[in-house]
C-alpha atoms as an extended CHARMM CRD file, in Angstrom:
* protein
*
       235  EXT
         1         1  MET       CA              0.0000000000        0.0000000000        0.0000000000  PROA      1               0.0000000000
         2         2  ALA       CA              1.2550000000        3.4850000000       -0.8380000000  PROA      2               0.0000000000
         3         3  SER       CA              2.8910000000        5.1270000000        2.1710000000  PROA      3               0.0000000000
         4         4  ILE       CA              2.9860000000        8.8590000000        2.8070000000  PROA      4               0.0000000000
         5         5  ILE       CA              5.8500000000        8.2820000000        5.2510000000  PROA      5               0.0000000000
         6         6  ASP       CA              7.9600000000        6.8080000000        2.4470000000  PROA      6               0.0000000000
         7         7  SER       CA              7.0620000000        9.8010000000        0.2920000000  PROA      7               0.0000000000
         8         8  PHE       CA              8.1150000000       12.2460000000        3.0230000000  PROA      8               0.0000000000
         9         9  ARG       CA             11.3750000000       10.4170000000        3.7030000000  PROA      9               0.0000000000
        10        10  GLU       CA             12.4640000000        9.9300000000        0.1040000000  PROA      10              0.0000000000
        11        11  THR       CA             11.5030000000       13.4630000000       -0.9160000000  PROA      11              0.0000000000
        12        12  PHE       CA             13.3970000000       14.9320000000        2.0420000000  PROA      12              0.0000000000
        13        13  THR       CA             16.5370000000       12.8310000000        1.4270000000  PROA      13              0.0000000000
        14        14  ASP       CA             16.6260000000       13.2400000000       -2.3540000000  PROA      14              0.0000000000
        15        15  HSD       CA             19.8560000000       14.5600000000       -3.8820000000  PROA      15              0.0000000000
        16        16  LEU       CA             19.8260000000       18.3770000000       -3.8760000000  PROA      16              0.0000000000
        17        17  ALA       CA             16.3340000000       18.2670000000       -2.3710000000  PROA      17              0.0000000000
        18        18  PHE       CA             16.6530000000       21.5420000000       -0.4730000000  PROA      18              0.0000000000
        19        19  LEU       CA             18.0750000000       23.3920000000       -3.4770000000  PROA      19              0.0000000000
        20        20  LYS       CA             15.2810000000       22.1840000000       -5.7440000000  PROA      20              0.0000000000
        21        21  ILE       CA             12.5770000000       22.9740000000       -3.2190000000  PROA      21              0.0000000000
        22        22  PHE       CA             14.1130000000       26.3940000000       -2.5670000000  PROA      22              0.0000000000
        23        23  VAL       CA             14.2580000000       27.2970000000       -6.2660000000  PROA      23              0.0000000000
        24        24  PHE       CA             10.6490000000       26.2900000000       -6.9380000000  PROA      24              0.0000000000
        25        25  SER       CA              9.5010000000       28.0200000000       -3.7510000000  PROA      25              0.0000000000
        26        26  ILE       CA             10.6870000000       31.4190000000       -5.0420000000  PROA      26              0.0000000000
        27        27  PRO       CA              7.6510000000       32.0460000000       -7.3250000000  PROA      27              0.0000000000
        28        28  VAL       CA              5.4170000000       30.6010000000       -4.5890000000  PROA      28              0.0000000000
        29        29  TYR       CA              6.8580000000       33.0870000000       -2.1010000000  PROA      29              0.0000000000
        30        30  PHE       CA              6.3140000000       36.0940000000       -4.3680000000  PROA      30              0.0000000000
        31        31  SER       CA              2.7950000000       34.8910000000       -5.2350000000  PROA      31              0.0000000000
        32        32  TYR       CA              1.9920000000       34.5910000000       -1.5400000000  PROA      32              0.0000000000
        33        33  GLN       CA              3.4920000000       37.9880000000       -0.8210000000  PROA      33              0.0000000000
        34        34  GLY       CA              1.5380000000       39.5080000000       -3.6830000000  PROA      34              0.0000000000
        35        35  TYR       CA             -1.6530000000       37.9090000000       -2.3960000000  PROA      35              0.0000000000
        36        36  LEU       CA             -1.1100000000       39.4030000000        1.0580000000  PROA      36              0.0000000000
        37        37  GLN       CA             -0.2950000000       42.8400000000       -0.3260000000  PROA      37              0.0000000000
        38        38  SER       CA             -3.3240000000       42.8240000000       -2.6180000000  PROA      38              0.0000000000
        39        39  ASN       CA             -5.6380000000       41.9900000000        0.2930000000  PROA      39              0.0000000000
        40        40  GLY       CA             -6.7230000000       38.7470000000       -1.3140000000  PROA      40              0.0000000000
        41        41  ASP       CA             -7.4480000000       40.1680000000       -4.7590000000  PROA      41              0.0000000000
        42        42  LEU       CA             -6.1130000000       37.4320000000       -7.0630000000  PROA      42              0.0000000000
        43        43  THR       CA             -6.7150000000       39.4950000000      -10.1970000000  PROA      43              0.0000000000
        44        44  LYS       CA             -3.7760000000       41.7200000000       -9.2420000000  PROA      44              0.0000000000
        45        45  ILE       CA             -1.3420000000       38.7910000000       -9.2420000000  PROA      45              0.0000000000
        46        46  SER       CA             -3.0240000000       36.6170000000      -11.8610000000  PROA      46              0.0000000000
        47        47  ASN       CA             -0.0270000000       36.5190000000      -14.2450000000  PROA      47              0.0000000000
        48        48  LEU       CA              2.4280000000       35.5760000000      -11.4980000000  PROA      48              0.0000000000
        49        49  LEU       CA             -0.0360000000       33.0360000000      -10.1330000000  PROA      49              0.0000000000
        50        50  TYR       CA             -0.4490000000       31.3700000000      -13.5300000000  PROA      50              0.0000000000
        51        51  VAL       CA              3.3300000000       31.1350000000      -13.9910000000  PROA      51              0.0000000000
        52        52  THR       CA              3.7170000000       29.6630000000      -10.5080000000  PROA      52              0.0000000000
        53        53  LEU       CA              1.0130000000       27.0450000000      -11.0260000000  PROA      53              0.0000000000
        54        54  PHE       CA              2.4520000000       26.2160000000      -14.4550000000  PROA      54              0.0000000000
        55        55  LEU       CA              5.9190000000       25.5750000000      -13.0040000000  PROA      55              0.0000000000
        56        56  LEU       CA              4.5750000000       23.5820000000      -10.0690000000  PROA      56              0.0000000000
        57        57  PHE       CA              2.5460000000       21.4330000000      -12.4520000000  PROA      57              0.0000000000
        58        58  GLY       CA              5.7150000000       20.6400000000      -14.3960000000  PROA      58              0.0000000000
        59        59  PHE       CA              7.5030000000       19.9660000000      -11.0960000000  PROA      59              0.0000000000
        60        60  LEU       CA              4.7470000000       17.5230000000      -10.1040000000  PROA      60              0.0000000000
        61        61  ILE       CA              4.8030000000       15.7420000000      -13.4660000000  PROA      61              0.0000000000
        62        62  GLN       CA              8.5620000000       15.3000000000      -13.5180000000  PROA      62              0.0000000000
        63        63  THR       CA              8.6480000000       14.0870000000       -9.9130000000  PROA      63              0.0000000000
        64        64  THR       CA              5.9360000000       11.5080000000      -10.5590000000  PROA      64              0.0000000000
        65        65  ASN       CA              7.6910000000       10.4060000000      -13.7540000000  PROA      65              0.0000000000
        66        66  ASN       CA             10.9810000000        9.9510000000      -11.8840000000  PROA      66              0.0000000000
        67        67  VAL       CA              9.3340000000        7.7250000000       -9.2730000000  PROA      67              0.0000000000
        68        68  ILE       CA              7.4070000000        5.6530000000      -11.8030000000  PROA      68              0.0000000000
        69        69  ASN       CA             10.5450000000        5.0090000000      -13.8370000000  PROA      69              0.0000000000
        70        70  GLU       CA             12.7010000000        4.4030000000      -10.7340000000  PROA      70              0.0000000000
        71        71  ARG       CA             15.2640000000        7.0430000000      -11.5650000000  PROA      71              0.0000000000
        72        72  ASP       CA             18.0910000000        7.9390000000       -9.1960000000  PROA      72              0.0000000000
        73        73  MET       CA             16.5010000000       11.2900000000       -8.3540000000  PROA      73              0.0000000000
        74        74  VAL       CA             13.0150000000       11.7890000000       -6.9770000000  PROA      74              0.0000000000
        75        75  LEU       CA             12.3720000000       15.4920000000       -7.4400000000  PROA      75              0.0000000000
        76        76  SER       CA             12.1210000000       17.3170000000      -10.7360000000  PROA      76              0.0000000000
        77        77  THR       CA             15.0940000000       18.6410000000      -12.6340000000  PROA      77              0.0000000000
        78        78  LEU       CA             16.0580000000       22.2940000000      -12.2080000000  PROA      78              0.0000000000
        79        79  ASN       CA             16.1140000000       22.7850000000      -15.9780000000  PROA      79              0.0000000000
        80        80  PRO       CA             13.2990000000       25.3250000000      -16.5670000000  PROA      80              0.0000000000
        81        81  LEU       CA             12.8690000000       24.3190000000      -20.2100000000  PROA      81              0.0000000000
        82        82  LYS       CA             12.2410000000       20.6790000000      -19.3150000000  PROA      82              0.0000000000
        83        83  VAL       CA              9.8670000000       21.6530000000      -16.5310000000  PROA      83              0.0000000000
        84        84  ALA       CA              7.9560000000       24.0230000000      -18.8280000000  PROA      84              0.0000000000
        85        85  LEU       CA              7.7770000000       21.4000000000      -21.5840000000  PROA      85              0.0000000000
        86        86  SER       CA              6.4060000000       18.8070000000      -19.1510000000  PROA      86              0.0000000000
        87        87  ALA       CA              3.8040000000       21.2770000000      -17.9230000000  PROA      87              0.0000000000
        88        88  LEU       CA              2.7620000000       22.2280000000      -21.4520000000  PROA      88              0.0000000000
        89        89  LYS       CA              2.4070000000       18.6010000000      -22.5430000000  PROA      89              0.0000000000
        90        90  GLY       CA              0.5500000000       17.8630000000      -19.3180000000  PROA      90              0.0000000000
        91        91  ILE       CA             -2.0060000000       20.5780000000      -19.9880000000  PROA      91              0.0000000000
        92        92  ILE       CA             -2.6030000000       19.2470000000      -23.5060000000  PROA      92              0.0000000000
        93        93  ALA       CA             -2.8190000000       15.6700000000      -22.2720000000  PROA      93              0.0000000000
        94        94  ILE       CA             -4.9210000000       16.1250000000      -19.1520000000  PROA      94              0.0000000000
        95        95  GLY       CA             -6.8520000000       19.3190000000      -19.9130000000  PROA      95              0.0000000000
        96        96  PRO       CA             -9.7000000000       17.6820000000      -21.8870000000  PROA      96              0.0000000000
        97        97  CYS       CA            -10.1650000000       15.0190000000      -19.2050000000  PROA      97              0.0000000000
        98        98  VAL       CA            -10.2910000000       17.6790000000      -16.4840000000  PROA      98              0.0000000000
        99        99  ALA       CA            -12.8260000000       19.7490000000      -18.4410000000  PROA      99              0.0000000000
       100       100  VAL       CA            -15.1250000000       16.8070000000      -19.2250000000  PROA      100             0.0000000000
       101       101  SER       CA            -14.8900000000       15.2960000000      -15.7280000000  PROA      101             0.0000000000
       102       102  CYS       CA            -15.5790000000       18.5860000000      -13.9670000000  PROA      102             0.0000000000
       103       103  PHE       CA            -18.4610000000       19.4300000000      -16.3010000000  PROA      103             0.0000000000
       104       104  ALA       CA            -20.0240000000       15.9900000000      -15.7980000000  PROA      104             0.0000000000
       105       105  ALA       CA            -19.5760000000       16.1220000000      -12.0110000000  PROA      105             0.0000000000
       106       106  ASN       CA            -21.0210000000       19.6300000000      -11.7910000000  PROA      106             0.0000000000
       107       107  TYR       CA            -23.9700000000       18.6600000000      -13.9960000000  PROA      107             0.0000000000
       108       108  LEU       CA            -24.7520000000       15.5110000000      -11.9960000000  PROA      108             0.0000000000
       109       109  CYS       CA            -24.5210000000       17.4140000000       -8.7160000000  PROA      109             0.0000000000
       110       110  SER       CA            -27.0190000000       19.9760000000      -10.0210000000  PROA      110             0.0000000000
       111       111  LEU       CA            -29.5460000000       17.1550000000      -10.5640000000  PROA      111             0.0000000000
       112       112  ILE       CA            -29.3740000000       15.9040000000       -6.9950000000  PROA      112             0.0000000000
       113       113  LYS       CA            -32.2280000000       17.3940000000       -4.9840000000  PROA      113             0.0000000000
       114       114  VAL       CA            -33.1730000000       14.9900000000       -2.1830000000  PROA      114             0.0000000000
       115       115  ASN       CA            -32.2550000000       16.5160000000        1.1760000000  PROA      115             0.0000000000
       116       116  PRO       CA            -29.2700000000       18.6700000000        2.2190000000  PROA      116             0.0000000000
       117       117  GLY       CA            -27.3760000000       15.9880000000        4.1460000000  PROA      117             0.0000000000
       118       118  PHE       CA            -27.8170000000       13.2650000000        1.5250000000  PROA      118             0.0000000000
       119       119  ASP       CA            -27.0740000000       15.6930000000       -1.3060000000  PROA      119             0.0000000000
       120       120  VAL       CA            -23.7110000000       16.6430000000        0.2140000000  PROA      120             0.0000000000
       121       121  ILE       CA            -22.6690000000       12.9920000000        0.5230000000  PROA      121             0.0000000000
       122       122  LEU       CA            -23.5950000000       12.2610000000       -3.0850000000  PROA      122             0.0000000000
       123       123  ASP       CA            -21.8440000000       15.4340000000       -4.2690000000  PROA      123             0.0000000000
       124       124  ILE       CA            -18.6380000000       14.3630000000       -2.5040000000  PROA      124             0.0000000000
       125       125  LEU       CA            -18.8200000000       10.8730000000       -4.0040000000  PROA      125             0.0000000000
       126       126  ILE       CA            -19.3880000000       12.2540000000       -7.4950000000  PROA      126             0.0000000000
       127       127  TRP       CA            -16.4360000000       14.6290000000       -7.1960000000  PROA      127             0.0000000000
       128       128  PHE       CA            -14.2510000000       11.8130000000       -5.8860000000  PROA      128             0.0000000000
       129       129  VAL       CA            -15.1390000000        9.7860000000       -8.9900000000  PROA      129             0.0000000000
       130       130  ALA       CA            -14.2030000000       12.7750000000      -11.1630000000  PROA      130             0.0000000000
       131       131  ALA       CA            -10.9360000000       13.2190000000       -9.2410000000  PROA      131             0.0000000000
       132       132  SER       CA            -10.1880000000        9.5190000000       -9.6410000000  PROA      132             0.0000000000
       133       133  VAL       CA            -10.6380000000        9.6930000000      -13.4200000000  PROA      133             0.0000000000
       134       134  ILE       CA             -8.4470000000       12.8150000000      -13.6470000000  PROA      134             0.0000000000
       135       135  THR       CA             -5.7340000000       11.2000000000      -11.5080000000  PROA      135             0.0000000000
       136       136  THR       CA             -5.8060000000        8.0800000000      -13.6800000000  PROA      136             0.0000000000
       137       137  CYS       CA             -5.3870000000       10.2320000000      -16.7740000000  PROA      137             0.0000000000
       138       138  PHE       CA             -2.5120000000       12.0580000000      -15.0650000000  PROA      138             0.0000000000
       139       139  LEU       CA             -0.7410000000        8.7870000000      -14.1980000000  PROA      139             0.0000000000
       140       140  MET       CA             -1.2320000000        7.4430000000      -17.7060000000  PROA      140             0.0000000000
       141       141  PHE       CA              0.4390000000       10.5480000000      -19.1150000000  PROA      141             0.0000000000
       142       142  THR       CA              3.2930000000       10.7670000000      -16.6180000000  PROA      142             0.0000000000
       143       143  THR       CA              4.3700000000        7.1800000000      -17.2480000000  PROA      143             0.0000000000
       144       144  ARG       CA              6.2530000000        8.2950000000      -20.3550000000  PROA      144             0.0000000000
       145       145  GLU       CA              5.1200000000       11.9120000000      -20.6810000000  PROA      145             0.0000000000
       146       146  ASN       CA              3.4720000000       10.8720000000      -23.9170000000  PROA      146             0.0000000000
       147       147  ILE       CA              0.3530000000       12.9150000000      -24.6720000000  PROA      147             0.0000000000
       148       148  LEU       CA             -1.3530000000       10.0870000000      -26.5510000000  PROA      148             0.0000000000
       149       149  ASP       CA             -1.0480000000        7.7540000000      -23.5420000000  PROA      149             0.0000000000
       150       150  SER       CA             -3.5700000000        9.8620000000      -21.6370000000  PROA      150             0.0000000000
       151       151  TYR       CA             -6.1910000000        9.2110000000      -24.3310000000  PROA      151             0.0000000000
       152       152  ASN       CA             -6.1570000000        5.4360000000      -23.8330000000  PROA      152             0.0000000000
       153       153  LEU       CA             -9.8650000000        5.2490000000      -22.9960000000  PROA      153             0.0000000000
       154       154  LYS       CA             -9.7920000000        1.5120000000      -22.3060000000  PROA      154             0.0000000000
       155       155  ILE       CA             -7.3560000000        1.8900000000      -19.4140000000  PROA      155             0.0000000000
       156       156  LEU       CA             -9.0340000000        5.1090000000      -18.2920000000  PROA      156             0.0000000000
       157       157  PHE       CA            -12.4270000000        3.4140000000      -17.9110000000  PROA      157             0.0000000000
       158       158  GLN       CA            -10.9220000000        0.2510000000      -16.4210000000  PROA      158             0.0000000000
       159       159  LYS       CA             -8.8360000000        1.9870000000      -13.7970000000  PROA      159             0.0000000000
       160       160  GLY       CA            -10.6950000000        5.2730000000      -13.3220000000  PROA      160             0.0000000000
       161       161  GLY       CA            -12.7820000000        3.9960000000      -10.4250000000  PROA      161             0.0000000000
       162       162  ASP       CA            -10.0170000000        2.0220000000       -8.7130000000  PROA      162             0.0000000000
       163       163  LEU       CA             -8.3400000000        5.1210000000       -7.3090000000  PROA      163             0.0000000000
       164       164  ILE       CA            -11.2880000000        6.4450000000       -5.2880000000  PROA      164             0.0000000000
       165       165  VAL       CA            -10.3380000000        4.6540000000       -2.0620000000  PROA      165             0.0000000000
       166       166  SER       CA             -6.6450000000        5.3830000000       -2.6710000000  PROA      166             0.0000000000
       167       167  LEU       CA             -7.3590000000        9.1160000000       -3.0010000000  PROA      167             0.0000000000
       168       168  ILE       CA             -9.3930000000        9.1430000000        0.2070000000  PROA      168             0.0000000000
       169       169  VAL       CA             -6.5950000000        7.3610000000        2.0610000000  PROA      169             0.0000000000
       170       170  PHE       CA             -4.0650000000        9.7570000000        0.5310000000  PROA      170             0.0000000000
       171       171  ILE       CA             -5.9550000000       12.8500000000        1.6900000000  PROA      171             0.0000000000
       172       172  ILE       CA             -6.2250000000       11.4620000000        5.2220000000  PROA      172             0.0000000000
       173       173  GLN       CA             -2.5340000000       10.5460000000        5.3120000000  PROA      173             0.0000000000
       174       174  ILE       CA             -1.1910000000       13.8530000000        4.0290000000  PROA      174             0.0000000000
       175       175  VAL       CA             -3.3950000000       15.8330000000        6.4340000000  PROA      175             0.0000000000
       176       176  VAL       CA             -2.3830000000       13.6970000000        9.4170000000  PROA      176             0.0000000000
       177       177  ILE       CA              1.3630000000       13.7670000000        8.6800000000  PROA      177             0.0000000000
       178       178  ASN       CA              1.3670000000       17.5340000000        8.1160000000  PROA      178             0.0000000000
       179       179  ILE       CA             -0.0890000000       18.1970000000       11.5760000000  PROA      179             0.0000000000
       180       180  PRO       CA              3.0690000000       17.2760000000       13.5600000000  PROA      180             0.0000000000
       181       181  THR       CA              5.3660000000       18.6420000000       10.8510000000  PROA      181             0.0000000000
       182       182  THR       CA              4.2170000000       21.6200000000        8.7930000000  PROA      182             0.0000000000
       183       183  VAL       CA              1.4880000000       22.8130000000       11.1470000000  PROA      183             0.0000000000
       184       184  PHE       CA              3.6000000000       22.4310000000       14.2940000000  PROA      184             0.0000000000
       185       185  ILE       CA              6.6460000000       24.2100000000       12.8200000000  PROA      185             0.0000000000
       186       186  SER       CA              4.4550000000       26.9530000000       11.3390000000  PROA      186             0.0000000000
       187       187  TYR       CA              2.8620000000       27.5250000000       14.7100000000  PROA      187             0.0000000000
       188       188  ALA       CA              6.2670000000       27.6250000000       16.4230000000  PROA      188             0.0000000000
       189       189  LEU       CA              7.5670000000       30.1780000000       13.9130000000  PROA      189             0.0000000000
       190       190  LEU       CA              4.4180000000       32.2150000000       14.3330000000  PROA      190             0.0000000000
       191       191  ILE       CA              4.8450000000       32.3220000000       18.1050000000  PROA      191             0.0000000000
       192       192  LEU       CA              8.5610000000       33.1780000000       17.8830000000  PROA      192             0.0000000000
       193       193  PHE       CA              8.5950000000       35.6470000000       15.0010000000  PROA      193             0.0000000000
       194       194  GLY       CA              4.9680000000       36.4220000000       14.1560000000  PROA      194             0.0000000000
       195       195  PHE       CA              3.7520000000       36.9250000000       10.6020000000  PROA      195             0.0000000000
       196       196  GLY       CA              6.6360000000       38.0460000000        8.4340000000  PROA      196             0.0000000000
       197       197  ASN       CA              9.3050000000       36.9250000000        5.9930000000  PROA      197             0.0000000000
       198       198  ILE       CA             10.5050000000       33.9640000000        8.0610000000  PROA      198             0.0000000000
       199       199  PHE       CA              6.9940000000       32.5650000000        8.3280000000  PROA      199             0.0000000000
       200       200  ASN       CA              6.2520000000       33.2480000000        4.6510000000  PROA      200             0.0000000000
       201       201  VAL       CA              9.4820000000       31.5950000000        3.4950000000  PROA      201             0.0000000000
       202       202  PHE       CA              8.7180000000       28.4680000000        5.5030000000  PROA      202             0.0000000000
       203       203  VAL       CA              5.1530000000       28.2860000000        4.1810000000  PROA      203             0.0000000000
       204       204  SER       CA              6.4850000000       28.5370000000        0.6130000000  PROA      204             0.0000000000
       205       205  LEU       CA              9.1100000000       25.8320000000        1.2120000000  PROA      205             0.0000000000
       206       206  ALA       CA              6.5660000000       23.5670000000        2.8960000000  PROA      206             0.0000000000
       207       207  PHE       CA              4.1120000000       24.0240000000        0.0380000000  PROA      207             0.0000000000
       208       208  VAL       CA              6.6460000000       22.9850000000       -2.6150000000  PROA      208             0.0000000000
       209       209  PHE       CA              7.8620000000       20.1180000000       -0.4330000000  PROA      209             0.0000000000
       210       210  ASN       CA              4.3060000000       18.8020000000       -0.2560000000  PROA      210             0.0000000000
       211       211  VAL       CA              3.9840000000       19.0210000000       -4.0420000000  PROA      211             0.0000000000
       212       212  GLY       CA              7.0590000000       16.7950000000       -4.2330000000  PROA      212             0.0000000000
       213       213  VAL       CA              5.5150000000       14.4190000000       -1.6970000000  PROA      213             0.0000000000
       214       214  ILE       CA              2.3240000000       14.2520000000       -3.7740000000  PROA      214             0.0000000000
       215       215  GLY       CA              4.3800000000       13.4510000000       -6.8750000000  PROA      215             0.0000000000
       216       216  HSD       CA              6.1630000000       10.6350000000       -5.0660000000  PROA      216             0.0000000000
       217       217  TYR       CA              2.9050000000        9.2770000000       -3.6630000000  PROA      217             0.0000000000
       218       218  PHE       CA              1.2890000000        9.3610000000       -7.1050000000  PROA      218             0.0000000000
       219       219  GLY       CA              4.2440000000        7.3330000000       -8.3670000000  PROA      219             0.0000000000
       220       220  GLN       CA              3.3890000000        4.7100000000       -5.7460000000  PROA      220             0.0000000000
       221       221  LEU       CA             -0.2580000000        4.7800000000       -6.8040000000  PROA      221             0.0000000000
       222       222  HSD       CA              0.8510000000        4.0230000000      -10.3380000000  PROA      222             0.0000000000
       223       223  TYR       CA              2.4760000000        0.7920000000       -9.1790000000  PROA      223             0.0000000000
       224       224  GLU       CA             -0.6460000000       -0.2480000000       -7.3150000000  PROA      224             0.0000000000
       225       225  ASN       CA             -3.4090000000        0.7850000000       -9.6900000000  PROA      225             0.0000000000
       226       226  ILE       CA             -2.2070000000        1.2850000000      -13.2590000000  PROA      226             0.0000000000
       227       227  SER       CA             -1.3750000000       -1.7380000000      -15.4000000000  PROA      227             0.0000000000
       228       228  TYR       CA              0.7800000000       -0.2930000000      -18.1440000000  PROA      228             0.0000000000
       229       229  ASN       CA              2.9510000000       -3.2790000000      -18.9570000000  PROA      229             0.0000000000
       230       230  LYS       CA              2.3600000000       -3.1550000000      -22.6980000000  PROA      230             0.0000000000
       231       231  LEU       CA              3.3250000000        0.4830000000      -22.9420000000  PROA      231             0.0000000000
       232       232  ASP       CA              6.3430000000        0.0210000000      -20.6750000000  PROA      232             0.0000000000
       233       233  LYS       CA              7.6880000000       -2.8220000000      -22.8120000000  PROA      233             0.0000000000
       234       234  LYS       CA              7.7720000000       -0.5200000000      -25.8270000000  PROA      234             0.0000000000
       235       235  GLU       CA             10.2480000000        1.7690000000      -24.0920000000  PROA      235             0.0000000000
């Protein structure tokens, strides 16, 4: 079973882990600072926010790809061109699946009108199904970073529902493990130094670190849920 502890440990001990996390945390830091200075108005930092999300998406893709293919390094390369290319291909590969899944989930949720409590439960289940399909598409693409792999509808429909339980377990694990780590350290820094640059820098570093952890965990999910032997043999 995929382990968040393994993801934390291997991400933390990866070669040049701190340098990589620090570099990718720079746009996160400035986005966070811009958000604070704009009093929560995202339109004022939209361009910077898009660039940051674009780079982090490439970071996530490359990290997951490294784990799936058992490379010596876990975290993404520092080469911005490779990261940008991975992100661009990822958007092309996964974008249609995200759009269709979200539209279908939103439409189905709008049809549910039973009672408030029951409706919320069904809405959550529907969105988990959509998230499972999107994650499957993501894993199919990141196996070889081949855009066409993500359009293998046979595997998508076969494996799309298998990840629901895994995603629920993942969410629980990453929340629980962040309580004694990220939350505790953040609180300690807040007590010692208050809100300021030290706190903001740590939040940015912790955010990027968790993206790396997610990438590693998704690599584990690939082993457990995605049967891609035929594609792998073509490598």
